[in-house]
C-alpha positions in Angstrom: 157.3 100.1 138.9 153.9 101.1 140.2 153.2 104.7 141.5 153.5 103.3 145.1 156.8 101.9 144.3 158.1 105.3 142.6 157.6 107.0 145.9 159.8 104.5 147.5 162.7 105.3 145.0 164.2 108.1 147.2 164.5 105.8 150.0 166.3 103.3 147.6 168.8 105.9 146.6 169.6 107.0 150.1 170.3 103.4 150.8 172.4 103.0 147.8 174.7 105.9 148.8 175.1 104.4 152.2 176.0 101.0 150.7 178.7 102.3 148.5 180.2 104.5 151.0 180.4 102.1 154.0 183.4 99.8 154.2 184.6 100.7 150.6 188.2 101.7 151.2 189.1 100.9 147.6 187.6 101.4 144.1 186.8 97.7 143.4 184.8 97.3 146.6 182.7 100.4 145.9 182.1 99.4 142.4 180.9 95.9 143.6 178.7 97.3 146.3 177.2 99.7 143.8 176.4 96.9 141.1 174.8 94.7 143.8 172.7 97.6 145.4 171.5 98.7 141.8 170.4 95.2 140.9 168.6 94.8 144.1 166.8 98.0 143.8 165.1 97.4 140.4 164.8 93.5 140.9 167.3 92.9 138.1 168.7 89.3 137.7 172.3 90.6 136.5 174.1 94.0 136.6 177.7 95.1 135.8 179.9 98.1 135.9 181.6 98.5 132.5 184.5 100.8 131.8 186.3 101.3 128.6 184.7 98.0 127.3 185.9 96.0 130.2 183.7 94.6 133.1 184.9 96.0 136.4 182.4 94.3 138.6 179.4 92.2 138.1 176.7 90.1 139.8 174.4 87.4 138.5 176.9 85.8 136.1 179.3 82.9 136.9 182.8 84.4 137.7 184.4 82.9 134.4 181.4 83.5 132.2 180.7 87.1 132.3 179.4 88.2 128.6 182.0 90.9 128.4 181.6 91.7 124.8 177.8 91.8 124.9 178.0 94.2 128.0 180.6 96.4 126.1 178.1 96.8 123.4 175.2 97.7 125.7 177.4 100.1 127.6 178.2 101.9 124.5 174.8 102.0 122.8 172.8 102.6 126.0 170.6 99.4 125.5 170.8 96.1 124.0 170.5 92.3 124.7 172.7 90.2 127.0 172.6 86.6 127.8 171.2 85.9 131.5 171.9 82.6 133.1 168.7 80.4 133.0 166.7 82.7 130.9 168.7 83.4 127.6 168.9 86.7 125.7 167.4 89.5 127.9 166.9 93.2 127.3 169.5 95.4 129.2 169.8 99.0 129.9 173.1 101.1 130.4 173.2 104.2 132.4 176.4 106.4 132.0 178.5 107.2 135.0 180.1 110.2 133.3 183.2 108.9 135.5 186.0 109.5 133.3 187.2 109.3 129.6 186.6 105.6 129.5 182.8 105.8 129.0 181.9 104.0 132.2 178.4 102.7 132.5 176.2 100.7 135.0 174.4 98.0 133.1 171.4 96.1 134.3 169.4 93.2 132.8 166.0 92.2 133.9 163.8 89.3 132.8 160.1 90.2 132.2 158.7 93.8 132.3 161.1 96.5 130.8 162.5 99.2 133.2 160.0 102.1 134.0 160.8 105.9 133.6 161.0 106.0 137.5 163.4 103.1 137.6 165.7 104.5 134.9 165.7 107.9 136.9 166.6 105.9 140.0 169.5 104.2 138.2 170.7 107.6 137.0 170.8 108.8 140.5 172.6 105.8 141.5 175.1 106.0 138.7 175.8 109.7 139.7 176.5 108.9 143.2 178.7 105.8 142.2 180.8 107.9 140.0 181.4 110.5 142.7 182.4 107.9 145.1 184.7 106.1 142.5 186.4 109.5 141.6 187.1 110.3 145.2 188.6 106.9 145.7 190.7 107.0 142.7 191.9 110.5 143.7 193.0 109.1 147.0 194.8 106.2 145.3 196.5 108.5 143.0 197.8 110.6 145.9 199.3 107.4 147.5 200.8 106.3 144.3 202.5 109.5 142.8 203.9 111.2 145.8 207.3 110.1 147.2 207.2 108.4 150.6 208.4 111.6 152.3 205.8 113.7 150.5 203.0 111.1 151.4 204.2 111.3 154.8 204.1 115.0 154.9 200.9 115.6 153.0 198.9 112.4 153.0 197.2 112.9 156.1 196.0 116.4 155.3 194.8 115.6 151.8 193.3 112.3 152.8 191.5 113.7 155.5 190.1 116.7 153.5 189.1 114.2 150.7 187.3 112.0 153.0 185.5 114.9 154.7 184.3 116.2 151.3 183.0 112.8 150.3 181.3 112.5 153.5 179.7 115.7 153.3 178.4 115.0 150.0 177.0 111.4 150.9 175.5 113.0 154.1 173.7 115.8 152.0 172.4 113.3 149.5 171.1 111.2 152.3 169.5 114.1 154.0 167.7 115.1 151.0 166.6 111.6 150.1 165.2 111.2 153.8 163.4 114.5 153.3 161.8 113.1 149.9 161.0 109.8 151.5 159.5 111.2 154.5 157.2 113.6 152.3 158.3 116.6 153.9 156.7 119.9 152.5 158.0 120.2 149.0 159.2 123.7 149.4 161.3 122.7 152.3 162.8 119.9 150.4 163.7 122.2 147.4 165.2 124.7 149.7 167.4 121.8 151.3 168.6 120.9 147.8 169.5 124.4 146.8 171.3 125.0 150.1 173.3 121.7 149.8 174.4 122.5 146.3 175.6 126.0 147.4 177.4 124.7 150.5 179.3 121.7 148.9 180.1 123.7 145.7 181.2 126.6 147.8 179.6 129.1 145.5 177.5 132.3 146.3 174.0 132.0 144.7 172.5 128.6 144.0 168.9 128.6 142.8 166.0 126.6 141.4 163.9 127.9 138.7 160.7 126.3 137.4 158.6 126.8 134.3 155.6 129.2 135.0 152.4 127.1 134.5 150.5 130.2 133.4 153.4 131.2 131.1 155.3 128.2 129.8 157.7 130.4 127.9 159.2 131.7 131.2 160.9 130.2 134.4 160.5 131.6 137.8 162.6 131.4 141.1 161.1 128.5 143.3 164.0 128.4 145.8 167.2 130.4 146.1 170.2 131.4 148.4 172.0 134.7 148.1 169.7 136.2 145.4 167.7 138.7 147.8 169.8 141.8 146.9 170.4 140.6 143.2 166.6 140.3 142.6 166.2 144.1 143.2 168.7 145.0 140.5 167.6 146.7 137.2 166.7 144.2 134.5 166.6 141.0 136.8 162.8 140.8 136.4 162.6 139.4 139.9 164.5 136.3 139.0 162.2 135.6 136.0 164.1 134.2 132.8 162.8 133.6 129.3 163.2 130.0 128.2 166.0 129.6 125.8 167.6 132.8 126.9 170.5 133.0 129.3 172.2 129.9 131.1 168.9 128.6 132.9 166.8 129.3 129.9 169.1 127.4 127.7 169.4 124.4 130.1 165.6 124.2 130.1 165.3 124.6 126.3 168.1 122.2 125.4 167.6 119.7 128.3 171.2 119.6 129.2 173.8 120.9 131.4 174.9 124.4 130.5 178.3 125.7 131.8 179.4 129.2 131.2 182.9 130.6 132.4 185.1 133.6 131.9 185.2 135.1 128.5 182.2 133.1 127.5 180.0 135.1 129.8 179.5 138.1 127.7 175.8 137.4 126.7 174.8 134.6 128.9 175.1 136.5 132.3 172.9 139.3 131.2 172.6 142.2 133.8 174.4 140.3 136.5 177.7 140.5 134.6 177.9 144.1 135.6 177.6 143.2 139.1 180.5 140.8 139.2 179.1 137.3 138.1 182.1 135.3 137.0 180.8 131.8 136.2 177.5 129.8 136.3 176.1 126.4 135.3 172.7 125.1 135.2 171.3 121.5 135.0 167.8 120.7 133.8 165.1 119.3 136.4 162.5 116.8 135.1 159.0 115.9 136.3 157.8 112.4 134.8 160.5 112.9 132.0 159.5 116.3 131.2 161.8 119.4 131.6 160.1 121.7 134.0 163.0 123.9 135.3 166.8 124.1 136.1 169.1 124.0 139.2 171.4 127.0 138.8 174.8 127.8 140.3 176.3 131.3 140.0 179.6 132.3 141.3 181.1 135.7 141.9 184.6 134.4 142.6 187.2 135.8 140.2 188.7 133.2 137.9 186.1 130.4 139.0 186.2 127.3 136.9 183.8 124.4 137.4 185.4 120.8 137.6 183.9 117.8 136.1 183.2 116.5 139.4 181.4 119.8 140.3 179.3 119.6 137.2 178.5 116.0 138.1 177.6 117.0 141.6 175.1 119.8 140.3 173.5 117.2 137.9 173.1 114.9 140.9 171.5 117.6 142.7 169.1 118.4 139.9 168.1 114.6 139.8 167.2 114.7 143.4 165.0 117.9 142.6 163.5 115.9 139.8 162.7 113.0 142.2 161.3 115.4 144.8 159.0 117.1 142.1 157.8 113.9 140.6 157.1 112.3 143.9 155.2 115.6 145.2 153.1 115.8 142.0 152.1 112.1 142.3 151.2 112.5 146.0 149.0 115.7 145.0 147.4 113.8 142.2 146.5 110.8 144.4 145.3 113.2 147.1 143.2 115.1 144.6 141.8 111.9 143.1 141.0 110.6 146.7 139.2 113.8 147.4 137.4 114.7 144.1 134.9 113.2 141.9 136.7 111.6 138.8 133.8 112.7 136.3 133.0 116.2 137.3 136.0 117.3 139.2 133.9 118.5 142.2 134.9 117.6 145.7 133.6 114.2 146.6 131.6 113.0 149.9 134.8 112.7 152.0 136.1 116.2 151.1 132.7 117.9 151.3 132.0 116.5 154.8 135.4 117.6 156.0 134.9 121.1 154.7 131.3 121.2 156.2 132.7 120.2 159.5 135.3 122.9 159.4 132.7 125.5 158.3 130.5 124.5 161.2 133.3 125.0 163.7 134.2 128.5 162.1 130.5 129.4 162.0 130.2 128.7 165.9 133.2 131.1 166.5 131.8 133.8 164.4 128.1 133.3 165.3 127.0 132.4 161.9 125.2 129.5 160.3 126.0 126.9 157.7 123.6 125.5 155.2 123.6 122.4 153.0 121.6 122.1 149.8 121.1 118.2 148.8 120.1 117.9 145.1 118.8 114.7 143.4 118.2 114.9 139.7 114.7 113.6 138.7 114.3 111.2 135.9 118.1 110.9 135.5 118.1 107.2 135.3 115.5 107.4 132.4 117.9 109.7 130.4 120.8 107.6 131.3 119.1 104.3 130.2 117.6 105.9 127.1 120.5 107.7 125.7 123.4 105.5 127.2 125.9 106.0 129.9 128.1 108.1 127.9 125.4 110.7 127.4 124.5 110.3 131.1 128.1 111.2 132.1 128.0 114.2 129.6 124.8 115.4 131.3 126.2 115.2 134.8 129.3 117.1 133.7 127.2 119.9 132.2 124.9 120.1 135.2 127.6 120.1 137.6 129.1 123.0 135.8 125.7 124.9 136.0 125.6 124.3 139.7 129.0 125.6 140.3 128.5 128.6 138.2 125.4 129.6 139.9 127.1 129.7 143.3 128.7 132.3 145.4 132.5 132.3 145.4 132.5 131.0 149.1 130.1 128.2 148.4 131.4 124.6 147.9 129.6 122.3 145.4 130.2 118.6 145.5 129.1 115.2 143.8 128.1 112.8 146.6 127.7 109.9 143.9 125.3 108.9 141.1 122.9 111.9 140.3 123.4 113.3 144.0 124.9 116.7 144.6 125.4 118.9 147.6 126.2 122.5 148.2 127.9 124.0 151.3 126.8 127.5 152.2 129.0 129.3 154.8 128.1 132.5 156.9 124.4 132.4 156.5 122.2 134.7 158.6 119.0 133.1 157.7 117.4 130.0 156.1 116.0 132.3 153.4 119.5 133.0 152.0 119.9 129.1 151.4 116.3 129.2 149.7 117.6 132.0 147.4 120.7 129.9 146.3 118.6 126.8 145.7 116.3 129.1 143.6 119.4 130.0 141.6 120.5 126.6 141.1 116.9 125.6 140.0 117.0 128.3 137.4 120.2 127.2 136.1 119.1 123.7 135.8 116.0 124.8 133.9 117.3 125.4 130.5 117.7 122.4 128.2 121.0 120.6 127.9 121.8 119.4 124.4 123.3 116.0 124.6 124.1 114.1 121.5 122.0 116.4 119.4 119.0 116.1 121.7 117.5 118.6 124.2 117.3 117.1 127.6 115.2 118.8 130.3 116.2 118.2 133.9 114.9 119.2 137.2 116.0 118.3 140.7 114.4 117.6 143.9 116.0 119.8 146.6 116.6 119.5 150.3 117.8 122.4 152.4 119.1 122.3 156.0 120.7 125.0 158.1 123.0 124.1 161.0 122.4 125.3 164.5 124.9 125.3 167.2 126.3 121.8 168.1 125.0 120.4 164.7 127.6 118.0 163.3 128.5 117.7 159.6 126.9 114.1 159.1 123.8 115.2 160.9 123.4 118.3 158.8 124.0 116.4 155.6 121.4 113.7 156.6 118.8 116.4 157.4 119.2 117.9 154.0 119.0 114.3 152.5 115.7 113.9 154.5 114.3 117.2 153.1 115.2 116.0 149.7 113.3 112.8 150.0 110.3 114.9 151.3 110.5 117.0 148.2 110.6 114.0 145.8 107.7 112.4 147.5 105.6 115.6 147.2 105.9 115.6 143.4 109.6 116.1 142.5 111.2 119.3 140.9 110.6 121.1 144.1 112.6 122.2 147.2 112.0 121.6 151.0 113.5 123.1 154.0 114.2 120.6 156.8 111.8 120.3 159.7 112.1 118.0 162.8 108.9 116.3 162.0 110.4 115.0 158.7 112.9 113.1 160.7 110.3 111.0 162.4 108.9 110.1 158.9 112.3 109.0 157.8 112.9 106.9 161.0 109.4 105.3 160.4 110.4 104.7 156.7 113.8 103.1 157.8 112.1 101.0 160.2 109.5 99.8 157.6 112.2 99.2 155.1 114.3 96.9 157.5 111.0 94.9 158.4 110.3 94.5 154.7 113.8 93.4 154.0 113.4 90.7 156.8 109.9 89.7 155.5 111.2 89.1 151.9 114.3 87.1 153.4 111.8 84.8 155.1 109.6 84.6 152.1 106.7 86.1 154.3 105.1 88.1 151.3 101.9 86.5 150.5 100.4 86.4 146.9 96.7 87.1 146.3 95.0 86.8 143.0 92.3 88.8 141.2 90.3 87.1 138.5 90.6 88.3 134.7 87.2 87.8 133.3 86.0 87.4 129.6 83.5 90.1 129.0 81.5 88.3 126.5 80.2 85.6 128.8 81.5 86.7 132.1 83.7 83.6 132.1 87.1 83.1 133.9 90.2 83.9 131.7 92.9 83.8 134.2 94.3 85.7 137.2 96.7 88.6 138.2 99.2 87.9 141.0 99.4 90.7 143.6 101.7 91.0 146.5 100.2 91.5 150.0 102.0 92.0 153.2 100.4 91.4 156.5 102.7 92.7 159.1 102.4 91.0 162.8 102.0 94.4 164.4 101.2 96.9 161.6 98.6 94.7 160.1 97.9 94.9 156.4 100.5 97.0 154.7 99.0 98.5 151.4 101.3 97.6 148.3 101.8 101.5 147.6 103.6 101.6 151.0 106.2 98.8 150.6 106.6 98.3 146.8 108.3 101.5 146.2 110.5 100.9 149.2 111.5 97.5 147.5 112.1 99.3 144.3 114.4 101.9 145.8 116.5 99.5 147.7 116.7 96.8 145.0 114.9 94.1 147.1 112.1 94.1 144.5 114.3 91.7 142.5 114.2 89.1 145.3 110.5 89.7 146.0 109.6 89.5 142.4 111.5 86.3 142.0 109.4 85.0 144.9 106.1 86.0 143.6 106.8 84.8 140.1 107.8 81.3 141.5 104.8 81.2 143.8 102.3 82.3 141.0 103.6 79.7 138.5 103.2 77.0 141.0 99.6 78.0 141.9 98.6 78.4 138.3 100.0 74.9 137.5 98.0 73.5 140.7 94.7 75.1 139.6 95.1 73.7 136.3 95.7 70.2 137.6 92.6 70.4 139.9 90.4 72.3 137.6 91.7 71.5 134.1 90.9 73.5 130.9 91.5 72.3 127.4 95.3 71.5 126.8 95.7 74.3 124.2 93.7 76.8 126.2 95.1 77.3 129.7 94.0 80.2 132.0 96.5 83.1 132.0 98.6 84.1 135.1 99.7 87.6 134.9 102.6 88.7 137.1 104.0 92.2 137.3 107.7 92.8 136.3 109.2 95.8 137.7 111.9 98.0 136.0 114.6 96.8 138.4 113.7 93.2 137.6 113.9 93.9 133.9 117.3 95.4 134.4 118.6 92.2 136.3 120.6 90.2 133.9 119.2 87.0 135.5 115.6 87.8 134.6 115.2 85.5 131.7 116.9 82.6 133.8 114.5 83.4 136.6 111.5 83.0 134.3 112.6 80.0 132.7 113.4 78.4 136.2 110.0 79.3 137.3 108.2 77.6 134.5 110.3 74.6 134.7 110.0 74.3 138.5 106.0 74.6 138.3 105.4 72.8 135.0 103.3 75.6 133.9 103.0 76.1 130.0 104.8 79.2 128.9 101.9 80.3 127.1 99.9 80.7 130.2 102.3 83.2 131.7 101.8 86.9 131.1 104.5 89.5 132.2 103.1 93.0 132.8 105.6 96.0 132.3 104.7 99.6 132.7 105.1 102.1 130.1 107.7 103.9 131.9 110.0 101.1 131.7 109.3 100.6 128.2 110.1 104.2 127.4 113.8 103.6 128.5 114.0 102.3 125.0 117.6 100.8 125.4 118.9 98.0 123.2 119.2 96.1 126.5 115.5 96.3 127.3 114.7 95.1 123.7 117.2 92.2 123.9 115.9 91.3 127.4 112.2 91.5 126.3 112.9 89.5 123.0 114.6 86.7 125.1 111.6 86.4 127.4 109.3 86.3 124.4 111.4 83.5 123.2 110.5 81.4 126.1 106.8 81.5 124.8 105.6 83.9 127.6 103.4 86.8 126.7 104.0 90.5 127.5 101.5 93.0 128.5 101.8 96.9 128.9 100.2 97.7 132.4 98.2 100.9 133.0 98.5 101.7 129.3 97.7 105.5 128.6 99.0 106.9 131.9 102.6 107.0 131.0 104.4 108.2 127.9 102.2 106.5 125.3 104.0 106.2 121.9 103.1 104.2 118.8 106.8 104.0 118.3 107.6 101.8 121.3 104.3 99.6 120.5 106.1 98.7 117.3 109.4 98.2 118.5 108.7 96.0 121.7 107.3 92.4 121.3 104.0 93.2 123.0 100.9 90.9 123.0 98.4 92.8 125.4 97.5 96.3 126.3 95.9 96.8 129.8 93.7 99.9 129.7 94.3 101.9 132.7 91.5 102.7 135.4 91.0 106.3 134.6 89.8 105.4 131.1 87.1 103.0 132.7 85.9 105.4 135.2 82.7 107.1 134.2 81.9 104.6 131.4 78.7 104.1 133.2 77.6 107.6 133.4 77.3 108.5 129.8 80.7 110.3 129.5 81.1 110.7 125.8 84.6 112.0 126.1 85.5 109.1 128.4 83.8 106.6 126.0 85.7 108.1 123.0 89.1 107.6 124.9 88.3 104.0 125.7 87.3 103.3 122.2 90.5 104.7 120.9 92.6 102.4 123.0 90.5 99.4 122.1 90.7 100.2 118.5 94.6 100.8 118.8 94.9 97.4 120.2 92.7 95.9 117.5 94.7 97.5 114.8 97.9 96.2 116.2 96.5 92.8 116.7 97.0 93.1 120.5 94.5 91.7 123.1 93.0 94.5 125.5 92.3 94.2 129.3 90.4 96.9 131.1 91.5 97.3 134.6 89.5 98.7 137.6 85.9 97.7 136.5 83.6 98.6 139.5 80.1 98.4 137.9 78.4 96.1 135.6 77.5 99.1 133.2 81.3 99.7 132.8 81.7 96.1 131.8 79.0 96.2 129.3 80.2 99.3 127.6 83.6 97.9 127.3 82.3 94.8 125.8 80.3 96.8 123.5 83.5 98.8 122.5 85.2 95.5 121.5 87.3 95.1 124.8 87.5 91.4 125.4 88.7 91.0 129.0 88.5 92.9 132.2 89.2 92.9 135.9 88.1 94.9 138.9 86.1 94.8 142.2 82.8 94.4 140.3 83.9 90.7 139.6 86.0 90.1 142.7 88.7 91.7 144.8 92.2 90.1 145.2 91.9 87.0 147.4 94.1 84.3 149.0 94.6 81.1 147.1 92.1 79.2 149.3 89.4 81.8 148.9 90.0 81.8 145.0 89.9 78.1 144.8 86.6 78.0 147.1 85.0 80.7 144.6 85.9 78.7 141.5 84.3 75.5 142.9 81.1 77.3 144.5 80.1 79.7 141.8 80.2 77.9 138.4 77.3 79.8 137.3 78.9 83.2 137.3 82.5 81.9 136.7 82.5 79.3 134.2 85.8 77.7 133.1 85.4 78.4 129.4 87.9 80.7 127.7 87.1 83.7 126.0 86.1 83.7 122.3 89.0 86.3 121.5 92.3 84.6 122.2 95.0 86.5 124.0 
């Protein structure tokens, strides 16, 4: 039975009690009704009521083919195997009725999944209700059989009416309790209903429910009671608190059984209440998900009070109902908590945070105070997550969530909104400066390194702050803080920004541009331009680099730094990169046909590969498809990857690059020297080319000795690792000459040509053979 189904169990029990009480004037009818309803409730193929080894009622077996011997064995053992028609031997479970001395039991057999704990609990409740009904009907039958006709005529009406009234009161009380549970009425009210019903039906003075103290598991405390108000004030009563294992309630909890103490047995069990007239008491254990968590107690101050077997069974039945109510309430609380809290950090999630924020804004308007929101986005979390693995990333999030929580005031509410985004609700602010001070405390708390898997990890966050004015809604205030956070991140990360109205215009502009970019990508409207890669020894054409260009119908030419980061953030870079790769490969193949080179020495076509593309599991298939579609030799394609992407250093990255290398393509490190340069990654990854970043080229024509030394170091590093070296951003002939002198074989930049459309590139290749010959460089790449 699923969690959803377990909450339906109380309704099933209520319907069961109604079924066995309606139209069952004799014991046989009630037994059959009980068996049928029990089988239906747990979706069992067969069920039977067994008493003293004999089958009293059954369902699911042919009338003259009931496996009575098998059922008797299961009834005695509590479980076993019975033959089910059409399915053969099937596991069966027996639940004792505690009906009489004949060991009556309700047996059910279900094909497939075994009965769950909740289903067994439901069957125990049904068995208790059925036993009570059968006992009452048997009493009525006995009255009719043992009395003389004259006696029956004189007493039957009174006795029968009293018995039927008692039976009806019991069933009505049970049904009332089950309705309260199934309707999910407040738990305290349900427990008080159970306690009151137990006291009324059993006619005793002081019923009570005691539950284990979660902060002191060795004690039980009063959770609901009737008639104890004056008793709790008596000396030695400890306010109703009882030690587990001591006294009637303590023993019921410790021993997980019904405990009955009467008359002379009461010397030690009653404790201080013995001197105040307590005559008898009994306690039945209460469970939650199978664990004993308390007991239902019934105390009597009536002289000579003795509890009958029926009364003991009735108290156990009420205890079962309390168990169902507590189990159901705990499940509801758990599901509600899970629905409103982040599973990893335990902090409130976006839904709960937004609800609390709206409530705080409403309260703030009444009190004349403001509410603030701090929006945090962890910088470089993805790099840490990819480098150390998701388990380490989760540990880091938990540790940082704890630091954020511990740096706040008691009235502030932290939340995890998803991924590496957190938010903090600040109530009753008098100024923006207060919110800034809290943000500073959070920043200080995050500054210390976090030790994850034996490594020190340093994290910072980009922070946005927004303070709500009169009329501001929760969603709007959260969005404003988000906008301020993006400004902080765009300004260099690791800083905080307070929301200003002008930021909103920038965000709207950004969203519009993002939408237009998405439409342009979907319509394949992003053009590809090409910049020549030149062999520096003879100024000959060695190949091209493919670069994305977007000409907007209204905005005109949109610079790549304006739209490439947008595509990276929203993931559309994967589709855009696939389009550029396909187009570039086709163009390279077309040029090779129109202006051929020696078959074993094709011109290279360099295409940038973003981090998002490399993470895409289809990247290897995309590259293979582009090569197959265009007919371009794999050796002519160079895929450029930034140092930052390589520094993720994950096994998945290595495996993907190795798979790309297996296609025959070559790999280049773009903008080498500007990221996290490391000899270790150069050795681990299957790299063919280093592309020297433009800052190392600038100034080579001015006699800058330091700049020349850095450029020389990169060239010598490439040579020692047997890698080709391409210098980027060459803007003067003198720079090209120095690079050639240093041993750099290839270069590109405005000195040779700007990126141009395919037609312009073709015209240049045809028109200027004197400066751009088709010979390959002497140094192969």
